[in-house]
ZADORO-6261 format. One line per field, with one value per residue (C-alpha): residue in three letters; y, x, z. Coordinates in steps of 0.1 Angstrom, whole numbers. Layout:
BEGIN
res c(Ala  ...)
c2 c(Y  ...)
c1 c(X  ...)
c3 c(Z  ...)
end
This chain:
BEGIN
res c(Met  Tyr  Asn  Ile  Lys  Lys  Ile  Thr  Asp  Asp  Leu  Tyr  Trp  Val  Gly  Gly  Asn  Asp  Arg  Arg  Leu  Ala  Leu  Phe  Glu  Asn  Val  Tyr  Pro  Ile  Pro  Glu  Gly  Val  Ser  Tyr  Asn  Ser  Tyr  Val  Leu  Leu  Asp  Glu  Lys  Thr  Val  Leu  Leu  Asp  Thr  Ala  Asp  Ser  Ala  Ile  Met  Glu  Leu  Phe  Val  Glu  Asn  Val  Lys  Ala  Ala  Leu  Asn  Gly  Arg  Lys  Leu  Asp  Tyr  Ile  Ile  Ile  Asn  His  Met  Glu  Pro  Asp  His  Ser  Ala  Ser  Leu  Glu  Arg  Ile  Ala  Glu  Leu  Tyr  Pro  Glu  Ala  Arg  Ile  Val  Thr  Ser  Ala  Lys  Ala  Lys  Ala  Met  Ile  Gly  Gln  Phe  Phe  Glu  Asp  Phe  Asp  Met  Asp  Arg  Ile  Asp  Val  Val  Lys  Glu  Gly  Asp  Ser  Leu  Thr  Thr  Gly  Arg  His  Thr  Leu  Thr  Phe  Val  Ala  Ala  Thr  Met  Val  His  Trp  Pro  Glu  Val  Ile  Phe  Thr  Phe  Asp  Thr  Thr  Asp  Gly  Thr  Leu  Phe  Ser  Ala  Asp  Ala  Phe  Gly  Thr  Phe  Gly  Ala  Leu  Gly  Gly  Asn  Leu  Phe  Ala  Asp  Glu  Val  Asn  Phe  Glu  Thr  Glu  Trp  Leu  Glu  Pro  Ala  Arg  Arg  Tyr  Tyr  Thr  Asn  Ile  Val  Gly  Lys  Tyr  Gly  Pro  Gln  Val  Gln  Lys  Val  Leu  Gln  Lys  Ala  Ser  Gly  Leu  Asp  Ile  Lys  Arg  Ile  Cys  Pro  Leu  His  Gly  Pro  Val  Trp  Arg  Lys  Asn  Ile  Gly  Trp  Phe  Ile  Asp  Lys  Tyr  Ala  His  Trp  Ala  Ser  Cys  Thr  Pro  Glu  Asp  Lys  Gly  Val  Val  Ile  Phe  Val  Gly  Ser  Ile  Tyr  Gly  His  Thr  Gln  Asn  Ala  Ala  Asp  Ile  Val  Ala  Ser  Ala  Ile  Ala  Asp  Gln  Gly  Ile  Lys  Asn  Val  Lys  Val  Tyr  Asp  Val  Ser  Val  Thr  Asp  Pro  Ser  Tyr  Leu  Leu  Ala  Glu  Ala  Phe  Arg  Ala  Ser  His  Leu  Ile  Phe  Ala  Ser  Ala  Thr  Tyr  Asn  Asn  Glu  Ile  Phe  Ser  Asn  Met  Glu  His  Phe  Leu  Ile  Glu  Leu  Lys  Glu  His  Ala  Leu  His  Ser  Arg  Thr  Val  Ala  Val  Ile  Glu  Asn  Gly  Thr  Trp  Ala  Pro  Gln  Ser  Gly  Lys  Lys  Ile  Arg  Ala  Met  Leu  Gly  Glu  Met  Lys  Asp  Met  Thr  Ile  Leu  Asp  Glu  Thr  Val  Ser  Ile  Lys  Ser  Ser  Pro  Lys  Glu  Ser  Gln  Arg  Glu  Ser  Met  Tyr  Ala  Leu  Ala  Lys  Ala  Val  Ala  Asp  Ser  Val  Lys  Ala)
c2 c(1  34  57  96  130  159  192  216  214  202  186  151  133  94  77  55  43  12  2  -34  -19  -24  -2  25  21  -14  8  32  19  34  17  46  32  58  71  73  105  113  136  142  176  174  204  210  189  163  156  128  144  111  75  50  26  -15  -20  -1  -7  -21  5  35  22  25  55  71  58  70  101  103  94  82  109  100  107  133  143  121  144  124  146  118  87  70  35  43  69  55  19  23  46  17  -4  29  39  7  19  49  51  81  102  120  118  148  149  157  145  127  109  97  82  63  55  34  21  9  -5  -20  -19  13  37  67  81  93  111  148  163  195  218  251  272  256  256  235  250  227  249  270  260  265  244  254  237  243  223  208  185  162  168  141  128  143  141  156  190  203  216  248  255  294  293  281  286  243  236  199  189  159  141  178  184  149  129  92  78  66  92  87  101  131  145  183  193  217  191  167  177  185  199  173  139  148  169  147  117  148  157  123  117  151  141  110  109  144  159  155  174  207  228  217  222  262  266  253  269  307  293  291  322  338  317  326  289  285  250  223  188  161  131  114  126  157  184  217  248  270  281  269  296  277  241  255  276  241  232  266  252  216  225  251  226  253  234  239  239  248  215  188  153  123  90  62  38  9  -27  -33  -4  17  43  45  54  83  93  100  117  141  146  150  176  197  196  207  239  249  231  222  204  171  136  105  77  44  37  0  2  35  30  59  69  86  89  115  130  143  154  179  189  200  225  204  167  143  106  87  57  24  13  -21  -41  -10  9  31  7  3  13  44  36  34  65  86  74  81  118  123  110  131  160  172  203  235  218  217  182  164  131  108  74  42  17  -11  -19  13  36  47  55  97  103  84  101  134  128  122  151  170  157  174  213  237  218  231  201  216  208  190  152  122  93  63  32  1  21  56  67  93  109  110  131  166  157  149  183  201  185  191  229  236  221  244  277  265  264  292  312)
c1 c(-2  13  26  32  34  26  47  30  -1  18  42  48  71  73  101  107  124  147  148  167  195  226  253  251  276  282  307  283  260  230  209  178  181  179  146  154  135  119  94  66  57  27  24  14  42  47  80  98  126  153  145  148  170  161  154  119  115  84  70  88  70  35  39  50  18  -4  12  4  -31  -35  -17  19  51  73  105  125  151  189  201  224  236  240  226  204  189  193  188  149  157  156  119  105  121  99  67  70  87  77  93  122  155  173  209  239  267  284  254  245  277  272  234  250  272  247  221  239  202  197  177  203  184  157  183  182  218  216  249  247  222  200  160  133  96  70  37  34  72  107  132  167  200  229  266  270  300  319  290  301  303  313  282  258  232  207  173  162  124  125  84  84  121  122  160  161  195  209  228  237  216  208  209  212  178  145  116  89  61  71  81  98  122  103  85  105  132  159  187  186  176  187  219  242  235  231  265  278  258  280  316  316  296  307  328  355  348  346  359  334  307  316  312  280  265  280  258  230  233  222  191  160  154  118  125  155  144  170  174  179  161  135  126  135  108  116  150  166  197  205  213  228  251  263  267  293  309  313  325  347  362  355  345  311  321  352  354  378  378  398  402  417  436  442  449  445  433  463  465  426  436  460  433  405  428  438  399  393  418  406  376  386  397  363  362  324  327  349  342  362  359  373  386  380  346  333  323  354  322  309  346  349  316  330  364  349  324  353  380  409  414  435  450  462  472  495  520  514  539  559  533  502  477  460  429  440  463  429  410  438  439  401  405  436  414  385  409  405  426  427  423  444  456  477  493  492  516  521  545  564  595  599  564  563  531  538  559  546  511  525  543  509  489  514  508  471  467  473  470  484  501  508  543  530  535  522  546  543  559  532  507  505  529  518  555  538  506  524  532  493  483  502  491  456  465  481  445  421  441  440  404  396  418)
c3 c(-1  -7  15  5  22  6  5  -13  -31  -57  -43  -31  -13  -27  -7  20  44  55  85  81  67  91  76  51  23  41  61  86  113  109  142  133  95  69  43  9  -4  -38  -50  -76  -90  -105  -131  -168  -171  -147  -130  -108  -93  -86  -74  -45  -36  -43  -7  -13  -49  -47  -22  -44  -76  -56  -45  -77  -92  -65  -66  -104  -99  -134  -150  -170  -163  -187  -166  -145  -132  -118  -93  -82  -98  -63  -65  -31  -57  -89  -84  -96  -125  -150  -136  -138  -168  -181  -164  -182  -217  -226  -194  -207  -185  -172  -157  -162  -192  -163  -149  -181  -187  -155  -164  -190  -164  -142  -165  -199  -220  -213  -240  -240  -266  -240  -214  -218  -210  -184  -172  -148  -159  -179  -171  -175  -174  -166  -167  -135  -122  -137  -128  -130  -125  -106  -106  -73  -89  -57  -30  -30  -69  -96  -118  -88  -99  -81  -92  -82  -82  -88  -85  -50  -36  -35  -39  -43  -29  -36  -9  7  36  46  77  90  103  88  91  115  102  109  69  84  105  121  132  150  179  152  169  200  182  146  145  153  131  100  115  112  75  62  78  68  34  24  45  22  -2  18  -4  -29  -6  1  -33  -37  -1  -23  -51  -31  -10  -41  -42  -28  -9  12  11  8  -4  4  -8  27  61  67  50  60  52  88  103  72  80  113  92  66  92  103  69  67  99  85  49  64  92  116  153  162  198  220  240  241  232  241  215  235  223  255  255  296  308  314  288  292  330  322  299  324  347  321  313  351  356  324  338  371  352  342  307  307  275  276  260  263  233  235  197  200  209  192  154  137  124  154  163  130  137  168  160  132  160  187  188  209  206  224  211  237  225  235  219  198  177  182  160  168  185  153  159  170  138  115  132  120  85  89  98  74  47  55  53  91  98  118  151  186  193  226  225  255  247  267  259  281  265  238  241  200  196  203  179  155  162  159  128  112  129  110  78  85  76  101  133  164  182  217  232  264  259  282  282  302  306  316  336  353  382  408  395  367  377  375  335  330  348  328  298  309  322  284  267  291  285  252  250  274  246)
end
């Protein structure tokens, strides 16, 4: 049975939810599922904006049919060709053989790659600045290259001010019945998955996102329809500001996050002592994570959020503790930069993790590495409390500054 949602008098959400998928892109845990958003515009000409993942294909087809209510489909606009949004394209194209497919040149090539027997003559290629008039509505296309694939375009409805933003402004999490961001407690319940979605999926492409945000600043946006998560119609500037922070890698919060790679608990002990000492100096926003327990996608989001980071790691096989090393690689690959960082190292016979962590951090852009270091052999000793307090004070003073 179909399930569609009305956005405006002639625009409908025809997507669906997947609460059974454990890993998004087979990488990122999504305990609260994910939505696959698609939209139907009913004008003199009808338009389907993006399709959906194969996991919800049958429901999606029912939704499209229900929204069209017997009308033919004139256009299928493909903003993004990633399979979670295009897997149903071939099926929809077969059901509506008269529909023209509108997309970018690079997306056209990808359609041929994903669907071997697709009728490529049905595809109309558009570029930035091109427009499509459907009757009352005029749809203008905006290039959004590498946000986060090279073929991405945005579609902007200049008539109603609706931005169809592909994966930009999306979030993890299945929709619970409320379609609009102003109908849910977004700041308390959705901001964390939105940040985790951005930092892990789009985060590497901050400069490209900033360019697109600059373009968006010239548009009279009244609502944003992303391909995942709630639709925005109120307080849009607040969410765009979050994106501006994430895209520029500007910390949202002045605070400290300590990442711990501990084998038998001794490194964890030192990290907790440092965390307590930082808190004792009036820093309220202090968090500690075990890199062997918390999935790297959550850790990465926290690194984007906070201004100050501490890496506390055991030495393992004369290298950085393996889970910590993997996390540091993730930070580098996602282009984290402009943070103040400190290091705690441990090693029973040859502490090596500290200098190797510093070397990896030194390869990242604009990282301020504090001189204070705690070096432990096996377990923290009372004689080292002073060095732990000194590191805590240096971090706290930096946060206050």
